[in-house]
C-alpha positions in Angstrom: 0.0 0.0 0.0 2.7 2.6 0.7 4.3 1.9 -2.7 0.9 2.5 -4.4 0.8 5.9 -2.7 4.3 6.6 -3.8 3.1 5.8 -7.4 0.3 8.3 -6.9 2.8 10.8 -5.6 4.7 10.5 -8.8 1.6 11.5 -10.8 0.9 14.4 -8.4 4.5 15.6 -8.7 4.4 15.5 -12.5 1.0 17.3 -12.6 2.3 20.0 -10.3 5.4 20.5 -12.3 3.4 21.0 -15.4 1.2 23.4 -13.6 4.2 25.3 -12.4 5.3 25.7 -16.0 1.9 26.9 -16.9 0.9 23.9 -19.0 -2.0 22.9 -16.8 -4.5 24.8 -14.7 -3.2 25.3 -11.2 -6.6 24.3 -9.7 -6.3 20.9 -11.4 -3.0 20.3 -9.6 -4.4 21.7 -6.4 -7.3 19.2 -6.3 -5.0 16.2 -7.1 -2.5 17.4 -4.5 -5.3 17.7 -1.9 -6.6 14.2 -2.5 -3.2 12.6 -2.5 -2.3 14.6 0.7 -5.4 13.4 2.5 -4.6 9.8 1.5 -1.0 10.1 2.8 -2.1 11.7 6.1 -4.4 8.7 6.7 -1.7 6.3 5.8 0.8 8.1 8.0 -1.5 7.7 11.0 -2.0 4.0 10.2 1.8 3.4 9.9 2.4 5.3 13.2 -0.3 3.2 15.0 1.4 0.0 14.0 4.6 0.8 15.8 7.1 -1.9 16.9 9.3 -2.2 13.8 12.6 -0.4 13.5 12.2 2.7 11.4 8.4 3.0 11.9 8.6 6.4 13.5 10.8 8.0 10.8 8.7 6.4 8.0 5.5 7.7 9.5 7.0 11.1 10.0 8.1 11.2 6.4 4.6 10.2 5.2 2.9 12.8 7.4 5.3 15.6 6.2 4.6 14.7 2.6 0.9 14.5 3.2 0.8 17.9 4.9 2.8 19.4 2.1 0.4 18.1 -0.6 -2.7 19.1 1.4 -1.3 22.5 2.4 -0.3 23.2 -1.2 -3.8 22.2 -2.5 -5.6 24.4 0.1 -3.2 27.3 -0.5 -4.2 27.4 -4.2 -7.9 26.7 -3.8 -8.3 29.2 -0.9 -5.8 31.8 -2.2 -3.8 31.9 1.0 -0.8 33.6 -0.6 1.8 30.8 -0.2 4.1 32.6 2.3 3.3 30.3 5.1 3.6 27.3 2.8 7.0 28.5 1.8 8.4 28.6 5.3 6.8 25.2 6.1 8.7 23.8 3.0 11.9 25.3 4.4 11.5 23.5 7.6 10.7 20.2 5.8 13.7 20.6 3.6 15.9 20.7 6.7 14.1 17.6 8.2 14.6 15.8 4.8 18.3 16.3 5.1 18.3 14.8 8.6 16.2 11.9 7.4 18.7 11.3 4.5 21.5 10.9 7.1 19.2 8.6 9.2 18.5 6.2 6.3 22.1 6.3 4.8 23.5 3.3 6.7 20.5 1.0 6.1 19.1 2.2 2.8 21.5 4.3 0.7 19.0 4.7 -2.2 16.3 6.0 0.1 18.9 8.5 1.5 19.6 9.7 -2.0 15.9 10.2 -2.7 15.5 12.2 0.5 18.3 14.5 -0.6 16.6 15.0 -3.9 13.3 15.8 -2.2 15.1 18.2 0.1 16.3 20.1 -3.0 12.7 20.3 -4.3 11.4 21.5 -0.9 14.3 24.0 -0.8 13.3 25.4 -4.2 9.7 25.9 -2.9 11.1 27.7 0.2 13.2 30.0 -2.0 10.4 30.7 -4.4 7.4 31.1 -2.0 9.0 32.4 1.2 11.9 34.3 -0.2 10.2 35.7 -3.2 12.6 34.2 -5.7 10.0 33.7 -8.4 12.7 33.6 -11.0 13.4 30.0 -9.8 9.9 28.8 -10.9 10.9 27.6 -14.4 13.8 25.6 -12.9 11.5 24.3 -10.1 8.9 23.3 -12.6 11.3 21.4 -14.8 12.9 19.8 -11.8 9.6 18.5 -10.6 8.7 17.1 -14.1 12.0 15.4 -14.6 12.5 14.1 -11.1 8.9 12.9 -10.7 9.5 9.5 -12.3 13.0 8.9 -10.9 12.2 9.7 -7.3 8.6 8.4 -7.1 7.2 6.3 -10.0 10.2 4.0 -10.6 11.0 3.5 -6.9 7.3 2.6 -6.4 7.4 -0.1 -9.0 10.7 -1.4 -7.6 9.1 -1.6 -4.1 5.9 -3.3 -5.4 7.9 -5.9 -7.3 10.1 -6.6 -4.2 13.2 -5.4 -6.1 14.2 -2.4 -3.9 18.0 -2.2 -4.2 20.1 -1.6 -1.1 23.5 -1.5 -2.9 25.6 1.6 -2.4 26.6 1.4 -6.1 22.9 1.7 -7.1 22.5 4.7 -4.8 25.6 6.3 -6.3 24.2 5.8 -9.8 20.8 7.3 -8.7 22.6 10.3 -7.3 24.5 10.8 -10.5 21.3 10.5 -12.6 19.5 12.9 -10.4 22.3 15.4 -10.7 22.1 15.2 -14.4 18.3 15.7 -14.3 18.7 18.8 -12.1 21.3 20.1 -14.6 18.9 19.4 -17.5 16.2 21.3 -15.6 18.5 24.3 -15.3 19.3 24.2 -19.1 15.6 23.9 -20.0 14.7 26.8 -17.6 17.3 29.1 -19.2 15.8 28.5 -22.6 12.5 30.0 -21.5 12.8 32.7 -18.8 10.2 33.0 -16.0 8.2 35.6 -17.7 7.3 33.3 -20.6 5.7 30.6 -18.4 2.6 32.5 -17.2 0.7 35.7 -17.8 1.5 38.6 -15.4 -1.8 38.4 -13.7 -1.8 34.6 -13.3 -1.3 33.5 -9.7 1.7 31.4 -8.9 1.5 27.7 -8.8 2.6 25.7 -5.9 4.4 22.4 -6.4 3.8 19.2 -4.5 6.4 16.5 -3.4 6.4 12.8 -3.2 6.4 10.7 -0.1 8.8 7.9 0.9 8.0 4.2 0.8 7.7 2.4 4.0 10.8 0.4 4.9 
């Protein structure tokens, strides 16, 4: 079940990236993000209630943080809250994501790499929404689109198939691939500056992030 939700997160991440780039209505992305966020919040409570197994608390914490981000982002757009509070929330979660990456590094290097990638995405949201760096929106949009499948969809299928790799070599390869994807996002963003993505009176779109699979 957690891997199915990770698969849904890949879809939400892709849709929000496209909305950030102005290719989809932002309210469409908000509704999907709100639904996925509610599902993840429920699952986070379920995982936390199970207890017992090692890593249950960090896993539940990660699910809840992702669920809150999705739900908060969806409500922010639908209610027109202004995104400032969401930006600071994303800044805090980006810091926690780095801590969780170090926590998972010894037992699951690949998951640690994914947490670092998600920390970058949360950090971009913090810079854009809380610090007013709207010029980063094209890069953030492309980063969401390109990273959505590598950090969410593909890992979800690996988990569902029982093929989750724990090798440090696989984690290093994933880190290299993600680095190239972020570099590609920067190149694509430079080809179309921020002003070309949306009309001046169009409200800003908030991106959503994936959640981690249960270990």
